[in-house]
N, C-alpha and C positions, 0 to 999 in steps of 0.2 A: 753213481758216486756211492761208495761204502758209507755206512753209518758211523764209521771211525773218523772220517774226513771232516774237517770243519766247514760250516757253510761259507765263511769268509776266511780266505786263506791270507795269512800275515806273517812276515818275518821281519826280525830287528836284529841289529849289531850295534856294537860300539867300537870304534877304533880312533887312534890318534892321528891327526892330519896336521903336519907341521907342528906338532907339539900340542895341539888344541884336541881336546876330547869331543869327537864328532858322533852323534847318534843318527842312525837311519833306520826308518821303518818303512816297509813296503806292503801295501795291502791291496788285494785284488777285488774289486767289485765287478759285477757283470757289465756295467757300461763304463767304468773308469779305473785306472790304475791310480792308487793314492800313494805318494811318496813324500815322506818327511824327512828332510835333513837339517839337523840342528846342532849348533855349538853352543846354544844357550839354555837348552832343555824346554824350549817352548816351540810351538808350531811356526810362529813368525808370519811372514808375508805368504799369503795364498795365491797361487798363480795357476791358471788354467792353461794347458798347452794342448792344443787340438791340431790334428792334420788339416791342412787347407784343402778342401774339395776343389777349389778353383785351378789348382796346379795342373798344368797340362802335361807335364813330364812325370809319368809315374815312377821312374827309376830313382828321382831326386825329389821327393815329396818336400813342399814347404809346411812350415808350423806357424801357427798364430799363438801368441802369448797374450794373456790378459790378466791383470792383477785384480783380484777378486776383494781381497782384503789386505791392507798394509800400505806400505809406502810405494808410490809409483816413481821408479827410478829406471833409467836406461840401462844400468848394470843388471839390475833384477831380471829384466828380460833376456840379457845375453847369458846370464847364469841359468836362467830357467831352460832356455833354448838348448844350451850345451848339456845339461844334466837330464833332461827329460825326452829329447828327441829320439834316442835310441830305444828308450822304454816303450814309447808308443809304437815305433816300427817293430819291435820284437813281440809286442802284443797285438798283432794285426790291426794296426793303426787305431787302437782305442785311444781316447783322449787321457792326458795325464793331469791328475790335480796335485800340484807340488807346493809343499810347505817349506819355506826356506828362512832359517835363522842363523846367518853366518857371520863369525867375526873375521875370517880369511876367505877372501873370494878370489885369490890369485889364480893364475892359470894353472900352475901346479897343484893347488889346492882343489881346483874343480876336477882336474884329471884323477886325483885321488879318490875324490868322492864319487866319481862316476864308477870306478872300480868297486867301491864299497857297495854301490846301489846293485850293481851286477851280481855281488855275492848274496844279496838279499832277494833275489829274483823269486817272484810269485806267479808270474804270467806265463 
């Protein structure tokens, strides 16, 4: 690694999703990918998304979600799985720590946010 490269790689952007300002920050650590998606300017609910090692089918791995801080709701797990699964897969199955603070968690909004996360790729 050259001396000009930062020790921790991070990228961030801000875009409108259905008229709501949405900020995304992606940071790569050696053991985790940290992704924050916020429409409130706060980290919000913190969720761990990890590949499930018990999965028998390698071609379609399963992922476990666990709320570490914040409100435990079924929709939180659905959003986390949809937003973070591809990150983990593209980052050689590293776990993802996801911070979510969303005003709009519709299917269309989640699809747009996924594209924004891809644009901030650090893994």
